[in-house]
NUMARNU-103237 format. One record per atom (N, C-alpha, C): residue number from 1; residue in three letters; atom name; x, y, z. Coordinates in steps of 0.05 Angstrom, whole numbers. Layout:
# NUMARNU-103237
@pos:NUM	code:ala	site:CA	px:X	py:Y	pz:Z
...
# end
This chain:
# NUMARNU-103237
@pos:1	code:unk	site:N	px:17	py:-22	pz:3
@pos:1	code:unk	site:CA	px:3	py:6	pz:5
@pos:1	code:unk	site:C	px:26	py:25	pz:0
@pos:2	code:unk	site:N	px:10	py:48	pz:-12
@pos:2	code:unk	site:CA	px:23	py:71	pz:-12
@pos:2	code:unk	site:C	px:22	py:82	pz:14
@pos:3	code:unk	site:N	px:42	py:106	pz:24
@pos:3	code:unk	site:CA	px:46	py:114	pz:44
@pos:3	code:unk	site:C	px:14	py:133	pz:47
@pos:4	code:unk	site:N	px:8	py:139	pz:28
@pos:4	code:unk	site:CA	px:-22	py:160	pz:36
@pos:4	code:unk	site:C	px:-38	py:140	pz:36
@pos:5	code:unk	site:N	px:-48	py:121	pz:31
@pos:5	code:unk	site:CA	px:-72	py:102	pz:40
@pos:5	code:unk	site:C	px:-63	py:103	pz:66
@pos:6	code:unk	site:N	px:-45	py:90	pz:67
@pos:6	code:unk	site:CA	px:-35	py:83	pz:100
@pos:6	code:unk	site:C	px:-43	py:99	pz:119
@pos:7	code:unk	site:N	px:-34	py:124	pz:108
@pos:7	code:unk	site:CA	px:-39	py:159	pz:127
@pos:7	code:unk	site:C	px:-73	py:154	pz:132
@pos:8	code:unk	site:N	px:-77	py:155	pz:114
@pos:8	code:unk	site:CA	px:-110	py:164	pz:114
@pos:8	code:unk	site:C	px:-120	py:141	pz:127
@pos:9	code:unk	site:N	px:-117	py:117	pz:125
@pos:9	code:unk	site:CA	px:-128	py:95	pz:141
@pos:9	code:unk	site:C	px:-117	py:97	pz:174
@pos:10	code:unk	site:N	px:-93	py:97	pz:174
@pos:10	code:unk	site:CA	px:-95	py:101	pz:203
@pos:10	code:unk	site:C	px:-115	py:128	pz:218
@pos:11	code:unk	site:N	px:-115	py:150	pz:203
@pos:11	code:unk	site:CA	px:-127	py:163	pz:215
@pos:11	code:unk	site:C	px:-151	py:163	pz:214
@pos:12	code:unk	site:N	px:-169	py:149	pz:196
@pos:12	code:unk	site:CA	px:-191	py:144	pz:194
@pos:12	code:unk	site:C	px:-195	py:121	pz:222
@pos:13	code:unk	site:N	px:-177	py:111	pz:224
@pos:13	code:unk	site:CA	px:-180	py:85	pz:250
@pos:13	code:unk	site:C	px:-177	py:98	pz:278
@pos:14	code:unk	site:N	px:-163	py:123	pz:279
@pos:14	code:unk	site:CA	px:-158	py:141	pz:303
@pos:14	code:unk	site:C	px:-186	py:154	pz:313
@pos:15	code:unk	site:N	px:-193	py:164	pz:282
@pos:15	code:unk	site:CA	px:-217	py:179	pz:289
@pos:15	code:unk	site:C	px:-246	py:166	pz:299
@pos:16	code:unk	site:N	px:-245	py:145	pz:289
@pos:16	code:unk	site:CA	px:-261	py:120	pz:297
@pos:16	code:unk	site:C	px:-270	py:113	pz:322
@pos:17	code:unk	site:N	px:-237	py:105	pz:331
@pos:17	code:unk	site:CA	px:-233	py:103	pz:359
@pos:17	code:unk	site:C	px:-237	py:121	pz:374
@pos:18	code:unk	site:N	px:-232	py:153	pz:369
@pos:18	code:unk	site:CA	px:-243	py:167	pz:387
@pos:18	code:unk	site:C	px:-276	py:178	pz:389
@pos:19	code:unk	site:N	px:-277	py:169	pz:364
@pos:19	code:unk	site:CA	px:-313	py:177	pz:366
@pos:19	code:unk	site:C	px:-328	py:149	pz:384
@pos:20	code:unk	site:N	px:-314	py:136	pz:379
@pos:20	code:unk	site:CA	px:-333	py:113	pz:391
@pos:20	code:unk	site:C	px:-325	py:116	pz:430
@pos:21	code:unk	site:N	px:-307	py:126	pz:434
@pos:21	code:unk	site:CA	px:-297	py:142	pz:467
@pos:21	code:unk	site:C	px:-309	py:157	pz:470
@pos:22	code:unk	site:N	px:-319	py:182	pz:458
@pos:22	code:unk	site:CA	px:-333	py:198	pz:467
@pos:22	code:unk	site:C	px:-360	py:188	pz:472
@pos:23	code:unk	site:N	px:-373	py:164	pz:468
@pos:23	code:unk	site:CA	px:-392	py:157	pz:484
@pos:23	code:unk	site:C	px:-389	py:161	pz:516
@pos:24	code:unk	site:N	px:-363	py:149	pz:519
@pos:24	code:unk	site:CA	px:-368	py:149	pz:553
@pos:24	code:unk	site:C	px:-367	py:117	pz:562
@pos:25	code:unk	site:N	px:-371	py:106	pz:549
@pos:25	code:unk	site:CA	px:-391	py:83	pz:551
@pos:25	code:unk	site:C	px:-366	py:56	pz:557
@pos:26	code:unk	site:N	px:-376	py:45	pz:584
@pos:26	code:unk	site:CA	px:-352	py:36	pz:600
@pos:26	code:unk	site:C	px:-336	py:1	pz:573
@pos:27	code:unk	site:N	px:-350	py:-2	pz:563
@pos:27	code:unk	site:CA	px:-339	py:-13	pz:534
@pos:27	code:unk	site:C	px:-312	py:-12	pz:513
@pos:28	code:unk	site:N	px:-319	py:21	pz:517
@pos:28	code:unk	site:CA	px:-299	py:28	pz:494
@pos:28	code:unk	site:C	px:-275	py:40	pz:515
@pos:29	code:unk	site:N	px:-271	py:31	pz:548
@pos:29	code:unk	site:CA	px:-251	py:48	pz:562
@pos:29	code:unk	site:C	px:-224	py:40	pz:558
@pos:30	code:unk	site:N	px:-229	py:12	pz:546
@pos:30	code:unk	site:CA	px:-195	py:11	pz:547
@pos:30	code:unk	site:C	px:-190	py:11	pz:517
@pos:31	code:unk	site:N	px:-206	py:32	pz:498
@pos:31	code:unk	site:CA	px:-189	py:32	pz:473
@pos:31	code:unk	site:C	px:-184	py:65	pz:471
@pos:32	code:unk	site:N	px:-187	py:75	pz:500
@pos:32	code:unk	site:CA	px:-178	py:110	pz:505
@pos:32	code:unk	site:C	px:-142	py:98	pz:509
@pos:33	code:unk	site:N	px:-132	py:81	pz:508
@pos:33	code:unk	site:CA	px:-102	py:72	pz:515
@pos:33	code:unk	site:C	px:-100	py:69	pz:489
@pos:34	code:unk	site:N	px:-109	py:61	pz:473
@pos:34	code:unk	site:CA	px:-92	py:61	pz:446
@pos:34	code:unk	site:C	px:-107	py:72	pz:432
@pos:35	code:unk	site:N	px:-114	py:93	pz:431
@pos:35	code:unk	site:CA	px:-140	py:114	pz:408
@pos:35	code:unk	site:C	px:-114	py:116	pz:384
@pos:36	code:unk	site:N	px:-90	py:131	pz:394
@pos:36	code:unk	site:CA	px:-79	py:146	pz:375
@pos:36	code:unk	site:C	px:-50	py:135	pz:365
@pos:37	code:unk	site:N	px:-48	py:106	pz:374
@pos:37	code:unk	site:CA	px:-25	py:91	pz:368
@pos:37	code:unk	site:C	px:-31	py:86	pz:341
@pos:38	code:unk	site:N	px:-49	py:76	pz:318
@pos:38	code:unk	site:CA	px:-51	py:78	pz:291
@pos:38	code:unk	site:C	px:-33	py:100	pz:285
@pos:39	code:unk	site:N	px:-43	py:127	pz:285
@pos:39	code:unk	site:CA	px:-35	py:147	pz:278
@pos:39	code:unk	site:C	px:-8	py:157	pz:285
@pos:40	code:unk	site:N	px:-2	py:152	pz:305
@pos:40	code:unk	site:CA	px:27	py:159	pz:312
@pos:40	code:unk	site:C	px:48	py:132	pz:297
@pos:41	code:unk	site:N	px:40	py:109	pz:300
@pos:41	code:unk	site:CA	px:62	py:93	pz:276
@pos:41	code:unk	site:C	px:68	py:104	pz:253
@pos:42	code:unk	site:N	px:37	py:113	pz:240
@pos:42	code:unk	site:CA	px:43	py:123	pz:214
@pos:42	code:unk	site:C	px:63	py:156	pz:212
@pos:43	code:unk	site:N	px:59	py:166	pz:233
@pos:43	code:unk	site:CA	px:71	py:189	pz:235
@pos:43	code:unk	site:C	px:95	py:185	pz:241
@pos:44	code:unk	site:N	px:106	py:168	pz:253
@pos:44	code:unk	site:CA	px:139	py:163	pz:258
@pos:44	code:unk	site:C	px:146	py:150	pz:236
@pos:45	code:unk	site:N	px:135	py:147	pz:211
@pos:45	code:unk	site:CA	px:147	py:143	pz:186
@pos:45	code:unk	site:C	px:148	py:163	pz:170
@pos:46	code:unk	site:N	px:131	py:181	pz:174
@pos:46	code:unk	site:CA	px:134	py:209	pz:146
@pos:46	code:unk	site:C	px:160	py:216	pz:136
@pos:47	code:unk	site:N	px:168	py:221	pz:116
@pos:47	code:unk	site:CA	px:195	py:223	pz:108
@pos:47	code:unk	site:C	px:204	py:250	pz:115
@pos:48	code:unk	site:N	px:179	py:272	pz:114
@pos:48	code:unk	site:CA	px:193	py:297	pz:113
@pos:48	code:unk	site:C	px:175	py:313	pz:136
@pos:49	code:unk	site:N	px:177	py:326	pz:145
@pos:49	code:unk	site:CA	px:169	py:351	pz:161
@pos:49	code:unk	site:C	px:141	py:358	pz:154
@pos:50	code:unk	site:N	px:144	py:364	pz:130
@pos:50	code:unk	site:CA	px:115	py:369	pz:116
@pos:50	code:unk	site:C	px:92	py:348	pz:113
@pos:51	code:unk	site:N	px:98	py:323	pz:107
@pos:51	code:unk	site:CA	px:86	py:302	pz:105
@pos:51	code:unk	site:C	px:73	py:299	pz:130
@pos:52	code:unk	site:N	px:90	py:306	pz:155
@pos:52	code:unk	site:CA	px:78	py:304	pz:182
@pos:52	code:unk	site:C	px:61	py:331	pz:197
@pos:53	code:unk	site:N	px:66	py:351	pz:180
@pos:53	code:unk	site:CA	px:45	py:369	pz:194
@pos:53	code:unk	site:C	px:17	py:370	pz:167
@pos:54	code:unk	site:N	px:24	py:355	pz:144
@pos:54	code:unk	site:CA	px:-5	py:350	pz:131
@pos:54	code:unk	site:C	px:-16	py:332	pz:150
@pos:55	code:unk	site:N	px:-4	py:307	pz:153
@pos:55	code:unk	site:CA	px:-14	py:282	pz:174
@pos:55	code:unk	site:C	px:-33	py:295	pz:190
@pos:56	code:unk	site:N	px:-18	py:311	pz:208
@pos:56	code:unk	site:CA	px:-28	py:326	pz:239
@pos:56	code:unk	site:C	px:-51	py:339	pz:228
@pos:57	code:unk	site:N	px:-59	py:370	pz:207
@pos:57	code:unk	site:CA	px:-75	py:372	pz:194
@pos:57	code:unk	site:C	px:-101	py:353	pz:194
@pos:58	code:unk	site:N	px:-96	py:332	pz:177
@pos:58	code:unk	site:CA	px:-112	py:313	pz:175
@pos:58	code:unk	site:C	px:-123	py:300	pz:199
@pos:59	code:unk	site:N	px:-112	py:298	pz:209
@pos:59	code:unk	site:CA	px:-124	py:280	pz:242
@pos:59	code:unk	site:C	px:-138	py:301	pz:249
@pos:60	code:unk	site:N	px:-128	py:336	pz:252
@pos:60	code:unk	site:CA	px:-147	py:353	pz:266
@pos:60	code:unk	site:C	px:-170	py:357	pz:256
@pos:61	code:unk	site:N	px:-173	py:349	pz:226
@pos:61	code:unk	site:CA	px:-201	py:355	pz:217
@pos:61	code:unk	site:C	px:-222	py:330	pz:223
@pos:62	code:unk	site:N	px:-201	py:308	pz:224
@pos:62	code:unk	site:CA	px:-217	py:277	pz:232
@pos:62	code:unk	site:C	px:-230	py:273	pz:250
@pos:63	code:unk	site:N	px:-204	py:287	pz:270
@pos:63	code:unk	site:CA	px:-215	py:289	pz:309
@pos:63	code:unk	site:C	px:-249	py:311	pz:307
@pos:64	code:unk	site:N	px:-245	py:330	pz:296
@pos:64	code:unk	site:CA	px:-261	py:343	pz:305
@pos:64	code:unk	site:C	px:-297	py:339	pz:289
# end
């Protein structure tokens, strides 16, 4: 998979987990501890500062 698809998938997975945790349901409590792991793993592999900034911007848009 390309880096862009991986990045978008990680942002989507992180946003979905954060959305589930926003309900404050005890079923999702354990996910709160690992919510940002997919995005952070992809962010670690970004080839440039610009790519990391774009990924951060995308995550902030998806988070809201």
